[in-house]
C-alpha positions, 0 to 999 in steps of 0.5 A: 782611806776606806775600810776596803783600802785599809784591808788591802793594805793590811793584807799586803803587809801581812803577806810581805812585811817583816811581821807577816807570814814570810818571817816565821820568827816574827809572824805566825811563828812556825805556824804553817806559813805557806798556808797563811800566804795562800790565805792572804792571796785568797783574801786579796783575790776575794776583795779584788772580785768583790770591791763593793761588798767583799767586806760586808755580811751581804756578800754571799761569796763570803766576807772579811771579818775582824777578831781579836784574842783577848790575852792577859800575858801577865796571868797567862790567860785568855778570855773566850766567849761561848758564842750564842749561835755557834755554841763554841768557845771563840775569840771575840770578833765579828762583822765589819761595820760601815763606821769602821775605818780599819780592820784593826779598829773593827777587831778592837771594837768587837773585842771591847763590845764582847768582853766588856773590858775598856782599855784593851790595846792591840798587840803591835805588828798587825794581824796575828793570823788569818782563818777562813771558816764556813758559816751557815748560808747565805754568807757561806764563809768568813775570811777572818783577820785575827788580831790579839788584844792585850787586857789591862791589869786586873781586867774584869769582863762583862758578858754581852748579848752575843755570848752564852758565857764569857770566861778566862782560861789558862793558856794550857786549858784552851786546847781542851775547850776550843777548836784548832783555829783558836789553839793556832791563834793562841800559839801565834799570839804567844810567839808574837809576845815572846 
């Protein structure tokens, strides 16, 4: 299965399956299910219109990206990166690469590379939420598929070249350092963990 085919399958499951936006108890728990359904349709429409490049940075109409919020649920904390280009505290994530065989693998790869933590595992149930956001041209927008990655006990992070800083934050600290997209991702992740 190609990465494109995997993305279509993942998005269809997200929108329709028991872990998707239809089930607000198991999916993005009370977090704008209608908006998530609309985004899911938009992502699928984008892939349909851009079957050759909709997954890649070269697509000027935008492209899918994969990210993962690294969480340590035992300690009640999340690992955020101070993004080098955007100068914002964000979850780990980025562009899909030709060797990626799935969105989940791309999200886990990005989380591992950017956190320096080995042994991360994705939270069961597929993506936690979707987030579309503008970026500087020529790409114009990211269609982010967001996962949650569980950190092993006593995980030690190591900063990468893509970050200005890397830091653990308590759940209650995230809203004071990160934007609403990260706050919503954390809320959806915590609901999925519950």
